[in-house]
C-alpha positions as CSV (number, residue, x, y, z in Angstrom):
1,M,0.0,0.0,0.0
2,N,2.9,2.4,0.7
3,D,4.2,1.9,-2.8
4,C,0.9,2.9,-4.2
5,C,0.8,6.0,-1.9
6,D,4.3,6.9,-2.9
7,T,3.5,6.7,-6.6
8,I,0.5,9.0,-6.2
9,C,2.4,11.5,-4.1
10,K,5.4,11.7,-6.4
11,N,3.5,11.8,-9.7
12,N,0.3,13.7,-9.1
13,K,-0.9,12.3,-12.4
14,V,-2.0,8.7,-12.0
15,K,-4.5,6.3,-13.7
16,I,-8.0,6.3,-12.3
17,G,-7.7,2.5,-11.9
18,H,-4.8,2.9,-9.5
19,I,-6.9,5.2,-7.4
20,G,-9.6,2.5,-7.4
21,A,-7.1,-0.1,-6.3
22,L,-5.9,2.1,-3.4
23,I,-9.5,2.6,-2.4
24,G,-10.0,-1.2,-2.3
25,R,-6.9,-1.7,-0.1
26,L,-8.0,1.0,2.3
27,N,-11.5,-0.5,2.4
28,F,-10.0,-3.8,3.4
29,L,-7.8,-2.2,6.1
30,R,-10.6,0.0,7.4
31,S,-11.1,-2.2,10.5
32,Q,-7.4,-1.9,11.4
33,I,-6.8,1.8,10.5
34,K,-9.3,4.2,12.0
35,E,-8.4,7.0,9.6
36,A,-8.8,4.9,6.5
37,S,-12.4,6.0,6.1
38,L,-11.3,9.6,5.9
39,Y,-8.9,8.7,3.0
40,L,-11.6,6.7,1.4
41,S,-14.0,9.6,1.2
42,E,-11.5,12.0,-0.3
43,L,-10.1,9.5,-2.8
44,D,-13.6,8.4,-3.8
45,K,-14.7,12.0,-4.4
46,S,-11.8,12.6,-6.7
47,K,-12.2,9.3,-8.5
48,I,-15.9,9.8,-9.1
49,Q,-15.2,13.3,-10.4
50,A,-12.6,12.0,-12.8
51,L,-14.8,9.1,-14.0
52,K,-17.6,11.5,-15.0
53,T,-15.5,12.6,-18.0
54,K,-12.9,9.8,-18.5
55,S,-12.6,6.0,-18.4
56,K,-10.8,4.1,-15.7
57,D,-7.7,3.6,-17.9
58,E,-7.1,7.3,-18.4
59,I,-4.9,9.5,-16.3
60,M,-6.2,12.0,-13.8
61,I,-4.6,14.7,-11.8
62,V,-4.7,14.0,-8.1
63,N,-6.1,16.8,-5.8
64,R,-3.7,18.5,-3.3
65,V,-5.9,17.6,-0.4
66,V,-5.7,13.9,-1.3
67,I,-1.9,14.1,-1.7
68,R,-1.6,15.8,1.7
69,E,-3.7,13.1,3.4
70,L,-1.6,10.3,1.7
71,K,1.7,11.9,2.8
72,W,0.4,12.0,6.4
73,R,-0.4,8.3,6.1
74,I,3.1,7.4,4.9
């Protein structure tokens, strides 16, 4: 999971599918990490917004709020 977070933080452009994969991992760890639900809501908002105009294989620009939250997690 840290690799995925590192990739998103370093390259603020990432495939929408990678965001979906990270959401799935955080959803699985939600019972172990209390703050995971906060990450889920921010990531899900940005993913849904990107999916309105693009497909899951296209690249999206990750929001600064999401990057800040992921950096805190790392």
